[in-house]
Rosetta silent file (secondary structure, phi, psi, omega in degrees, C-alpha in Angstrom):
SEQUENCE: MTELDNIHSQVVSCTKCDLCKTRTKAVPGKGNKNAEIVFVGEAPGRSEDLRGSRL
SCORE:     score description
SCORE:     0.000 S_00000001
   1 L     0.000  130.854  179.097  -46.284 -129.587  -74.952 S_00000001
   2 L   -79.458  167.931  178.131  -44.036 -132.246  -73.422 S_00000001
   3 H   -60.646  -40.248  179.010  -43.155 -132.412  -69.740 S_00000001
   4 H   -68.137  -35.121  174.954  -39.630 -131.162  -70.515 S_00000001
   5 H   -63.260  -39.417  178.116  -41.044 -128.245  -72.514 S_00000001
   6 H   -63.739  -44.264  178.168  -43.191 -127.405  -69.490 S_00000001
   7 H   -62.822  -42.904  178.301  -40.141 -127.519  -67.187 S_00000001
   8 H   -56.764  -46.829  179.475  -38.197 -125.300  -69.635 S_00000001
   9 H   -61.449  -40.082  179.179  -40.994 -122.705  -69.540 S_00000001
  10 H   -66.769  -40.182  179.309  -41.056 -122.787  -65.744 S_00000001
  11 H   -63.829  -45.777 -176.991  -37.273 -122.320  -65.487 S_00000001
  12 H   -64.046  -34.038 -176.441  -37.288 -119.370  -67.897 S_00000001
  13 H  -102.110    4.622 -175.082  -40.088 -117.559  -66.055 S_00000001
  14 L   -65.363  136.404  176.091  -39.171 -118.515  -62.462 S_00000001
  15 L  -132.649   27.345 -174.851  -39.070 -115.746  -59.840 S_00000001
  16 L   -78.012  -12.255  176.995  -38.941 -117.916  -56.677 S_00000001
  17 L  -140.380  174.092 -176.611  -35.506 -116.671  -55.577 S_00000001
  18 L   -69.437  -13.213  178.131  -33.339 -113.559  -55.919 S_00000001
  19 H   -57.781  -30.896 -179.194  -31.419 -115.061  -58.864 S_00000001
  20 H   -63.416  -20.824 -179.441  -34.230 -113.852  -61.127 S_00000001
  21 H   -80.587  -22.549 -175.297  -33.190 -110.271  -60.328 S_00000001
  22 H  -117.026  -16.541 -178.020  -29.618 -110.666  -61.591 S_00000001
  23 L   -67.617  148.486  176.129  -29.647 -113.406  -64.237 S_00000001
  24 L   -95.054  -34.969  177.862  -29.313 -112.340  -67.838 S_00000001
  25 L  -148.050  142.727  175.527  -30.670 -115.580  -69.302 S_00000001
  26 L   -76.474  149.730 -179.211  -32.129 -118.713  -67.770 S_00000001
  27 L  -125.345   82.917 -175.436  -30.196 -121.939  -68.377 S_00000001
  28 L   -75.000  -12.611  179.767  -32.703 -124.806  -68.272 S_00000001
  29 L   110.997  178.397  179.643  -30.292 -127.395  -69.707 S_00000001
  30 L  -156.819  167.019  177.741  -29.980 -129.358  -72.900 S_00000001
  31 L   139.733 -175.383 -178.894  -29.691 -132.884  -74.187 S_00000001
  32 L   -73.156  117.571 -178.830  -31.648 -135.760  -75.612 S_00000001
  33 L   -69.175  -13.846 -178.845  -35.250 -135.515  -74.420 S_00000001
  34 L  -106.825   14.107 -178.602  -35.641 -139.277  -74.910 S_00000001
  35 L   -63.933  143.367  176.635  -32.577 -140.330  -72.900 S_00000001
  36 L   -86.343  -23.797  179.663  -32.966 -143.265  -70.542 S_00000001
  37 L  -126.604  137.807  179.675  -30.187 -142.016  -68.254 S_00000001
  38 L  -125.479  129.473  174.347  -29.595 -138.417  -67.187 S_00000001
  39 L  -103.115  127.130 -179.365  -26.414 -137.069  -65.597 S_00000001
  40 L  -106.533  123.094 -179.413  -26.905 -133.902  -63.578 S_00000001
  41 L  -100.769 -159.653 -179.176  -23.873 -131.663  -63.171 S_00000001
  42 L   -70.784  163.844  178.678  -23.212 -128.468  -61.326 S_00000001
  43 L   -67.603  153.951  177.351  -25.472 -125.437  -61.545 S_00000001
  44 L   -60.187  142.327  177.718  -24.839 -122.916  -64.334 S_00000001
  45 L  -102.007 -165.634 -176.689  -22.223 -120.294  -63.513 S_00000001
  46 H   -59.914  -44.943 -177.378  -21.647 -116.710  -64.631 S_00000001
  47 H   -66.050  -37.848  176.355  -20.451 -117.570  -68.146 S_00000001
  48 H   -66.499  -37.404  177.650  -23.460 -119.838  -68.791 S_00000001
  49 H   -61.855  -43.095 -179.324  -25.758 -117.089  -67.527 S_00000001
  50 H   -67.931  -38.035  179.522  -24.227 -114.618  -69.971 S_00000001
  51 H   -79.044  -33.926 -175.611  -24.432 -117.109  -72.866 S_00000001
  52 L    86.913   11.697  178.545  -27.798 -118.548  -71.931 S_00000001
  53 L  -157.980  166.704  174.417  -26.578 -122.102  -72.417 S_00000001
  54 L   -99.201  156.258  178.274  -24.094 -124.673  -71.235 S_00000001
  55 L   -73.532    0.000    0.000  -21.269 -125.908  -73.466 S_00000001
């Protein structure tokens, strides 16, 4: 298991805040796991929660 796979598992099973009580799906992110540069945008919103992914 890669480090990013480990982070994905932690995001999906996280219960450290009240968001875990209302989210429908976790949105751990997506992209090239071998990228040298990573751009971090805003947190997932309601539509991403319902879809379970970002566009």
